[in-house]
N, C-alpha and C positions, 0 to 999 in steps of 0.2 A: 432577478428582477434587480435592476440598481436605483438606490435611491433620487439619483442625477437624472435618470429618464422619466423621473414625476415631476421633478423643480426645475423648471426651466429658469435663467436668469433673470426675465422678465416675472415672476414670481417670488420675487427679493427683494425686503427691501431695509435698508440699514438705518440705525439712529433715528428712530423714529420717535415720535412724544405725543400719547395720547393717555386721554383722561382719565378712561376707566376700562374695566371690561368690555363693555359692548363697542367703546372706539376701537377698542382692540379688531375684535370681532370683523367690524365692517372694514379696518386697511388688510385685514386677510381676504376677506370674500371679494374686495374689489381686485384684489391680486389676481384671484382666481378667476373673477370677470375679464382682465387685462390678457390672461395668458388663453382664452377660449374653451376653459373647464365647465362652464356652468350655461344651461340654458335659460334659468330663472334664479337670480342672485336672491331674490325677497326669499322662496318657498327653500332655498337649502339655508339662509340664516335661519328662518322657522325651525331647521333640522339639526341645527348646531346650538342654538337655544334649548331644543328639548333632550339634547346631552347632558348638555353642561345642566339642567333641572335636578337629570341624575345623580348628581355628585362633579362637581369641577374639575376638569381635567389638566389642572394647573398640577404638578405631579413634585414641586418640590425645586430644590437647586435652583431654582430661578428660572423653571424651563416650565413651557404649559405646551400641549399638545391637542389642542381642540380636535374633533372629526365628526362626519356626519356621512350617513350613506343615504340618498336620497335620487329621486327621480329627476331631479331640478340639475343632477351632473351629468353632463353630456361624456366626458373621459375623466379617470383617475387622474386626480393632479395632486399637487403640493405647494405649501405658500409656506414664506417664511417672513419674519420681521425680528429685528433688536430693536429693542427699547432701553437704552441705557441707564436713564433715570428709572425704570423699573415700572410696572404699573398692577395697582394690586386684580389678582386673577384670581380669589379666594381659593388660596392653594391651601392645602392641610399644614404647611408647616408655617404658613400667617406671613411669610419673605415675600415680597414682590417679584414676579415673573418679568426676566430681560430678555428671554428669549423663549419663540412661540413660532412653533408648525401649526400649520393647519391642513388636514386632510380630505380629500374630497374625493368618494366613492360613488360610481353611479348605482342605482337600486336594481337588483337583479344581476349582475355582474357576477364578475369571478370575485373573491374576496382577497385578489393582490392586495387591495390595502393593508388588510391584516399583517402581510407578509413584510409589507414598508415596514408598518410601526412597530412591529417586532424587533426588524432589524435596527430603525433609526432610535427605540428606547435602549436599546443594549448598548446604542454607541453611546447613546446623552449621559449613560451610567459613568462615562468617563469625567471626569470634572476639567481635565486639562483639557480634553476636545470642547466643550463645553464654553471653556472660557475664551480658545480662539477664537468662535462663531461671534461671541458677541464684542470682542476686539477687531474684529474683518473692519479694516476700514472700505473697502470694496466688494462689490457683488462676485468678480471674480476668484479674490481671495476667499469669499466666506463659500464657492461653490468651489473653489479647489481643495480646503479643509474637508469637505465633506469626501469627496472622491478620495482621498489620498486616505483617510480615515476607514472609509467601507472597502478597498483596497486590502487593506493591513487586515481588515476582518477577516474579510473571506479567505486570505491565507491562510489566516490561524484557523478557521474552520476546517479548511481542508487537510490543512497538517493535522488536526487531531484526527480528522477521518482515515486517514494514510495509516495514523499509529495505530489506532482500535480495529482495524484491517487485520494487523500482523499479528494480532493478540486477544482473538474473540471471546468472548465471555456470554455465558448462556445466564440471565438475571431475571427473576421471580421475586415477586413480595407481597406481601401482606400487610394492611395497614388499618388498623383498629381501635377506638378509643369506647370506653364506657356506655358515652352518651350516640357516638358515632353521627355528630356534626361538625365540628370544625376538625378539631387536628386529626380527625381521619385522614381528610383530603387533603389538610395542608401536609402530611407526613408522606402521603402519594406523590402530591406535586416537588417535595422536595427532592426522595429518590429521583420521579425521574428528571426532573433538571439536572442532579448530577451525574445521572447514566448521558443522561443527552452532553454534558460538557465532556465526559471521557470517552465518547463516542460508542455508548453501549446501547443496546436494546433490552427493555424494559418492561413487564408488564405486574400492573398493580393490582392487585385485588383488594376492594375497598368495602370492608365490612361495616358500613352506616345506620343510620337509625331505620333507614327504610329498605336494609337489608344488605344481603351481599352482592357487590356489583362487579363485573368484570370478573367472574370466577375462573380459578386457575382450574385446565381442563387436567385429565389423568395423562395424556400424552404431553403435555407442555411441561408438566410436572417430572416425567421421566426422563425428558430432555433436559430439564436445568441444571449449571452447573453448581449455583449457590441461589440457595433460598434466604431472604430477609425479611424477619416478621419484626415489624414495629407497631405492637399491640400494646394496649392497656386492660386488654380481657381475655378471658381465655378464646380461641379460636381451632378448628377441627385440626390435630395433627397429625392423625393417623395415616393420613394421604401422605405426609413427608418423611414417613420413615424408611432410612438407610441414606439420604438426600442430605448435603451440607446445609445448614440451617445457622443464618446470624439471630440472635433475640436481641430484640431494643425496647426501649419506650417508642412512643409516637415523637414525644421532646426530643429524644436521641437523635429521631431522624431527621423533623425541623430543623434543626439546629445544627448537627454533626453529621450530614448525609454522606458528606464527602470521605468522610471518616469510615462510614459501611461501607463503601464503594473499596475503599481501599484494602479493608480487610479483605473483603470479597477478593480482590485481585492477588493477593498476598498468601491464596491457598491453603493458610492455616485456621479453617472454619472447621468444629468437630460435627462428624457423623451423628446423626440425631434418631435415637432408636425408639421405638414405639413400642409400648406395653399396653396391652389390655386392646379391646376391640377398638374401634372406630365410631367416636362419638362426635355429635357435633358441639360439643364444649368440653373437649379434652384439655387437660392443664397442658401447658408449657412453663411449669414452674424450674424445671433442671436448676441453671447457674443464678436465679433471681434471689435476691436478698429477703430474709424472711418481712421485714417493712415491706416491701414490694408484695408479694404475697398477701399479707393481708390485706393492704389498699385494694388490691384488683380483688380479692374473693368480697372486701365489704361491699364497691363500688359497683359490683353486678346486683347486688341486691337491693343497693341502694337506687339505682337508674330502672328497676324494673317497680320498685315501689312507687314512685313518683308520678305516674297515672293518677294512679289511686288515692294520695295526696292531694292533688289537685282537682281531680271531678268530684270527688267525694265531698272535699271542701267545699268548694263554688256549692255545691246544691244546696250543703247544711244551711250555708251563708242566706241563699236563696232563700230559703224557707222562713229563715230571722225575718227578711226583706216583707215578704208576702204577709206575714203576720202583723207585722208594724203598720203597712199600710193596710190592713185591713182592721187594725184599729186596736188590736191587742198589744202593743206595746208594752203597756204599764200595767196589764190585767191578765196577761199567758201564764204567769207564774212559773209552775215546773214544767208547763204543760206548752211554753212558747215554743214555736217552732215548728208546732200541730195541732193549731187550733182549729182551721177549716183544712178540709181535705186533700188541698190543691197544695198548701203548706207539709201537711202532714207526708202526702208523697213525695217532695223533694226531701223532707230530714229523713223518712225510711230508707229512701234509695241512697241519697248521701251516705246514713251511715252505714251503711251496708258496706259501700264502696269501701270508706274510709278504716271498716273493721277488717278488709284483706291486707292492710297495709302492712302489720308486723308477719303472717304469715309468709306473705310474701317475700318479704325483707328475707324471713330466715330460708325459705324453699330457695331463693334463688343463690346465697350464702352456699349454703350446701353443695347445690348443681355446680356452682362454679369449685368446688373442691373435688367434688367426687362423682362428678358427669349426672346422667340422669339419674341413676340409682339413688342419688342425693337429694333429691324435689319431694319425694311424699315424705323422708323422714323430715325432712327443713320444713316443710308445710306444718306436722303434726306440731314439731317443739314449740313455731311460731303460734300456733293456736291456741296452744296452752300457755304459750305466753302470755299472749294476748286476755285471755278467758278465767284464769286460774283454774283452781280447785273447788271450788266452789259447788259449782253444776252438779257435779260429780254425786259432794256431798247429799247434796239437795236431792238428787234424784234418785240413789240408792237409800238413803236413811230417813229423808223427810224433813228429820228436826233433830236439833242436838240434843233433845232428850233421849231420843232411840238412842245414840251413841254408849250410855253405861250397859245397855242388853247385850252388847255384842261380846265375845269372850275370844280368848285366843290371839291368833296373827291375824284375825280381823280389828281386833281392837287395839291391837300397836300401830296398823295401818291409817284407823280411822283417828286415834287421837295424833299421830306424828304427822299425816297429808293433811286432811282433811279439816280438823274441829277448828273452826274461829278462820276457816278459809276463805272469807268472805273478802281480804284481804292481799291476796296472793296471786295478782295478777302482775307480772312481771314489766309487760310494757315494751319499747320498742327496744331496751337496752338488753330484756329478757332475750327478746326477740334476735338480736345479733349472738346472743351466746347461743341459744339453739341452733344458729345456721351454722356456726365455726365446730360445735359440738357435732352436730348432726354430720356432718362432712368427715369428722374425724372419723365417726362408729362407722360410716359405710365403708372408709379407706380402710378399718379396720376389720372389717366382715370379707372385705375382698383378698383382704391379705392370709386369715385363716382358710379361705376356702378357694384359696389357690389351690391348692392340690388334692380338689376336689375331682373327681373321674370328668373326661371331657362330654361325659354321656349329661355331663348334669348342667352343663355351661348355661343353656336355655336357660333351667331354672331358676338361676341365681337372680336373676332382673326382675323376675314379677313374682318370687317367692320368698325365698330367703333374704334378700334385703331388706324388701319393705317390712316383712313380717317381725325379722328380728330389728331391723333399725326403727321400726316404730315401737317397739316395746321396750326397748333400750334409752329413746329419745323420755318416751312418756315417764320412765321410772326418774330418770335423771331429772326432769324439769318436775313432776308431783312430788319428790321424794325429797329435793334436795335446793333447786334454786326457788322456786315457787313458796315453800315452808320458809326459807330466808328471808325471803320479803317480808311475808307475812307478817313475821317474826319483829323484822325493821317498822314495818307500819305500823303496829302496836304499840312500840316504843316511841312514835313520831306523833302518833295521836296523843298519848297520857303525856307527852311534851307540850304539845299545842294545849290542851284541857289546862293543863297548869298553870300556862303561860296568861292564858285567857282569866282562870278564876284570880292571879295575881294582879289584874288589870294594866298589865304590861303591854300597854295596844301596839305602842311604838315597835317595839321588838317585835312582837305577833303579827304585825305588820312584816317585817324586813324577811322574817322566815318564810311565813306563807307566799309571799312574793317568790321567793327564790325557790322555793319548793315547787311552785308549779312551772318554772323553767328549765329544773334539772333534766324533767326524761317525758317531757310535752305529752301528758295522757300518760304515763306509765304508771307505776302503783304511787311513787314517791308524791306526783302530782294529783293521783284521786286522794290520796291521801287526805290533803289539803283542801280539795272540792269537797270529798266529804263532810271534813270538818264545818267546813263555809256553811252545808247543806245542811247541818246538824243546829249548826249557829243561829239560822233563820228560823227552825223549828223551834226552837230553845226563845227565841225573840217572840214567836207568836202566842208559845205557854206563856211566857212574862205577862202579855197584854191580854190574854185572857181573864188572866189572876187580878187583871186591873190597870196595872202598869200603862201607863203612855208614851206617846213614843221619844219626849225629849228625855226617858228614863237613862241614866247614864247604863245601867246593868244591858237594855234594849238597846240602845246606840251602839253600846260595844258589840254587840251582834252583829250589827250592819256594817258594821267600820272594818269588820275580818273578812267580811262578804265580799266587800269593797276591794281589799287589797287582793285576794285571790282573783277575782276578776283583773283588776289592770294588771296584777302579774300576769296570768294567761295572755293578754293582749301584745304585751310588748316582745316577746321572742319574737314573731314572725314581720311585726312592723321594724325591730330594727334591723334583721336581717336585709329587708327591703334596703332599707335606708344606704346598708353598708354598700348592696349590691351597685347601687348608684353611687355613691362617694367613693367605694375603694374599688371599681371592678377587675382589676388585676387580682383581687383576691379570691374570687370566682369564674368557675369553669362559665361556658358558655348557656350551657341548659342552666347551671342556677341561675345566672341574670336574668336570663327569659322569664323568670316566678317572680319578679319584683311585686309585679302586680297582683297578682295570686294572694300574695303573701299581707299585702294590704288591706286584701280584701279579707283574708281568712281572720289577720290581726284582728281586725276594727271587728270582726262578728264573735270572737273569744275562742276562735280556734287555734288552739296552740300547737298542733298536732301541724301546720303548713311548716314548722321550725324543724318534722322531725329528718326529712332527708339532707341536713344542714347539718345537726347534730349527728346523725349515724353516719356521715361522712365523714366530719374531722369532728369527734366528741371532744379529745383533749384541749379542741383551741375555741369550739363554739360553745359549750356546755357552760363553762366557767365565763364567758361573756354576757350569756342570758342570764346566765344566776345574778351577776352583778346587776346589771339593767332593772332585772324584775324584781330582785331585792328592795334596791332604791327607789323604786318605782310605788312598792307597796310599802316599804315606808313611809314615804312623801304622803300617801294617800292616809294614811292612819293619821299621821301626824297634822294633816290640815283638816281632818277631823272629816272625810269625804264615806258618804254610808250608802250600801247599796239593799236593798230588797227584792231582787230577784235574783234568781240562781242562775240565770246566762244570757246570752242574747248580746251583747258587747253594746256595739254603739246604738242599737237598735233599742237596747233597755236604758238609754241615758236618761230619758224622764224620771226615771225611780230614783235617778243617784241625788245624794244631797252635795252641796258643794260642786256642781258639774264642771264650772271653768278651772278650779283648781284641779279636781281628777283628771283634768285632759291636761292639764301641764306636769301629772304626776306621771302619766303616762307617757308621753314628749319626752320627758328629761329621760326618763327611763331607755326610750328606745333609742335617744340618741346616743346615751352613754354605750347601750350593749354595739352600736354601730362602730362608735370611736373606735371600743377596743377592741370590734374583729379588725377595723384597719389596721389596729397596732399588732395583733399579737399573730394573726392568720399570715401563712407563707404565702405568697404570689403564685398562680396558677401558672403553669408551663406553657 
C-alpha cells in the first residue's frame, strides 16, 4: 500500500500559520473532513486528543505524526500541513514542529494505517527528505517528493530481499538481563531489526522478569546455522551443544546488533561444546572476562534478593507507622514497632522476610556459578553469614562458664570459633563471600568426582554435593570468616568506648555515622548500633544514680544514639535522591525502588541500600560512608540527642534539636547522592 493512496491532494495544506497544538490539530482534521475521511469530526478529535494525552506524537526533528483510530473515521486517510514558522507540539526535543502528518484509521478495520505509519516514519528519518517537504511551494511538488522517496525505498527493500534470498541464514537468539525488564526486550528488538535490514528471519527468545517467552524449540535449534546469546545472566546452555554460538551482552546487542549479524554471516563462529547435565542455569562463561563473570554472578544474587528487601522493609516500616498512630511514638522504647498485635505482626513478618536477604543473595550467587547444586551450599553459607556463630555456642554449651570444662579438640573449637561469638555476624559482605565460595566449592566437588562410575551420577547432586558442600562452607564460615569479623568487631567496640570516654563527641559521631553505612545491617553496622543501645542503657544507669537529663555524661550517651540513627537513615535516602538526579547511573529496576528507599530510609531501615551496595560495592559504599559520616558528625556538632533505639521519623518527637537533626540527615543524603552521580558509571 502506497502512502499517496491515503494522502490526497485536498488533504495537503502548505505554509500554514497556527497558534498552538490544538489549532494544528483542527487544521488537519478539517482536511480529513474535506477529503471525506470522517463521519464525525468532533468524535475523531476526541480520539486524537486521547492519544496525545498518553504522550506527544511529536517525534523531534521538526516532525509530528498525530494519529487516531475511531468509529468516527469512515475510511483510512492521511493529511499533512507544513508550518514554516513552527508550532509548539510538545516535542521531546523541545523544538517546534514544522511538518505534521495526521493518520485517521477506522475502528475495527485492518491495521493498514500501521503499515503506512511504519513506512512514513522510516522515510521521515531522512533529514533531506523532510526538508524538501517543508520547503515545497506547491501541493504537486509535495506529493511528488513523497512518491519519489517511496519508490526509491521500495526498490531498496526489494533489492535487500533479493540479495538475502541468495544467502539464506537461519538465525536464533536469546536475550536476558538480570532484572528482565528493559534490556532484555531492547536487545531483542535491535537483533530483530538488524536481521530485517539484512533480509534474514530470526526468532528471539526473551528471558524476562515474567519468564521465558518465544522459547526456542529443539527442532528450531537443530536447524539453526548460528545462535546469538545476548545475555547478562546465565541461561540454559546444554541445548546448544554442537551449535555455532555467538556470546555477547545485551548492551552489545542494543548498540552493535549489525556487527553481531556480520559475525554470523562471516561463518567465523566457534562451536559450543557443553559439559555436564542440562541445567536451567548452566554457565556460559567461556570467553568472558573475569570482571564480567563476577558481575553476572553477583547480579544474579542481587536480583533475587531485591523482593525480600522491598517487601520486608515496607512491612517493618508499616509496623513503626502503626505504633506511632497508636500513640507509642515516644514510649515504645526497644519494643517500638511491636507494641500492639497488628504492628507486632507486621514487624515479625517483615523481619523474617528481610532475614532471608543474605541467604538468598549467597544462594543465587552460588547457583549462578555452579548450577542447582550450588543453592543448598550457598544458602547455608548465607545463613551463617547473617546469623553468626553465637547460636551454636549458646545451644551447645549454654554459657561461657561451661567452656573451660571442655577438653582437647572440643576446647580448641570452642575457643577459636565460638567464644565471644555474639559479634560474628558477617552480613551481606559475608554473604557475597559465602556465595562465591560456595560456588567454587561445588565446582571443585564436581571436578574431583568426575571420575566416579556412571552409576553414581544420580547420587552426586542429592548426596555428595550438598553433604560435602554444606560441611565445607560451614567450616569456612565458622572457622575463618565469622571469627575474623568477631575480632574486628571487638576492636571496633573498644575504639568507640575509648572515644566516648575521651568525650570526643564530634569524632565519635563521624565514625558511628560512617560505620552505619559500610555494610548496612552487617557486622560493622551492628557493632555501632549495639554500642548505641549500650549507651542508652548507660544513660539510664546514670539517671538512676541521680544524674539529670542535662548532665554532660547523659547527653553524650544520647548524642551517640542520634548519630547512629541519622547515619543509618542516609544511605537509602541518598540513593533514592541519586536515582532521580542521575537516572543514567542506575538500571530501570533500581530507579523504580526510589520511593521504597525513601520509606525505608525514613524508617531507619538501612538495609534498603543493600541491593545497590551489593551490585556495585566499590562505588556505592564509599559514597554512603561519607554521607553518613558527615550526617553523624553534624548531628553531634549540633548537639542532637535521641532517647529511642529505633524508628526513624516516627520517633523524632524524642529527638533533641529536631530541626538541626533533619538538616544533618538531608545534608548527608544529598552528599551521598552527589557523590554517586560523580563516581558511578552510567548503566548501558
